[in-house]
N, C-alpha and C positions, 0 to 999 in steps of 0.2 A: 425379409426386407421391410415388410410393413411395420414390424415391431421396431426396427431401427429408426425408421422415419417417424414413428409415433413419439419416440422420446424427445425428438426435436420440435415436434409440432405441439406438444403439450405445454402451453405457455407457462403454466404455474409450476411445472416440474422439470422443465428442460435444463439439463446440467450445464449447458453452455450459457444460456441466459442467466442462470443463477450465479455463475461465477462472474460473468461480465458485469452484472449489475453492481457488484461490489467494487469494480475497478473501471467504472464508466468514464473516468478521466485519466489522463496521464499522471496526474499528481499522486494518486494512491500508490501506483506501482513504483514511481520514483522514490517516494518517501520510504516505502518498504525496502527497496533496494539499498537506499542509503543506510537505514537503521539496521538492515541485515548485515552490512559490512562494518559500520561504526559502532553499533549496538546501543548507544545512548547519546542523545543530543538535546540541547535546550532549544526552545522555540526560535530564538534569533540565529542560532547556528544552522538550523534547518532552513531558515529564510535566506541566509547568506549562501547556502549551498544551492538554493533554487531562486536566483535573483529575479526570475520572470514570473513568480507567483505573488499574488497580493496577500497581505497579512490576513485578510478576511477569508480568502479561499484556502489558505494554509490552515487556518484555525478550523474551518469547516471540515476539511479533509481529515485532519487529525482527529476530530470528534467522531467522524464516521468510522475511521480505522479503529478507534478505541471501542466504539459501540459494537463493532464486528469482532472484537476480541483479538485483533491482530497486533495492537500496540498497547503499552501501558503509559499512563500519565501519572507522574508523581509530583505533587505540589509540596514544596518546602515552605514552612511558615517563616518567612524572612521579609525584610523590607529592602529593596523591592522584592516582590514574590519571585521565587525561583521555581520553574517548572521544567521537568525533564521528561523526555519521551524515549521509550525503549521498546524493542520488539518482544513479543510474547512467544511462547513455545508454538502456539498456533500460527503466528506470523512466520516464525522461523521454519516451520514445516513447508512453507511456500518457497523458501530460498533456493532449493535445488531446481525447482521448476522455473523460477524467475532467472536464475543463473543460466539455465539452458536457453531461455528466451533471449537473454542479453548476448550470450555467446553466438547464437544463431544470427542475431542482428549484426553483430560485428563481422562474422564471416560472410554472410549473404548480402548485407547492405553496405559493406565496406566502411563501417564507422567504428 
């Protein structure tokens, strides 16, 4: 029992804290869920899908997800610039877990 409790009290190595730190806002999970289903979207398409997120927060969240290796950002040299975001294999590996969480929410929270 002590060993079980230790893994959660070790602030630097706690598996729950490490995972949650990457998704500390609802936006990261929502963006991953969307890209997991749609596969590739432009910035404005993501913004239209999430009308209650500010462009600044969307941009920041996308950068974080990219730094974590969960999404790819592809810039096309055009005028105006075209940027597409897609889910990576690492991000895709989260989709079964995220799908289970979504399905649990639908069945248990009635939404």
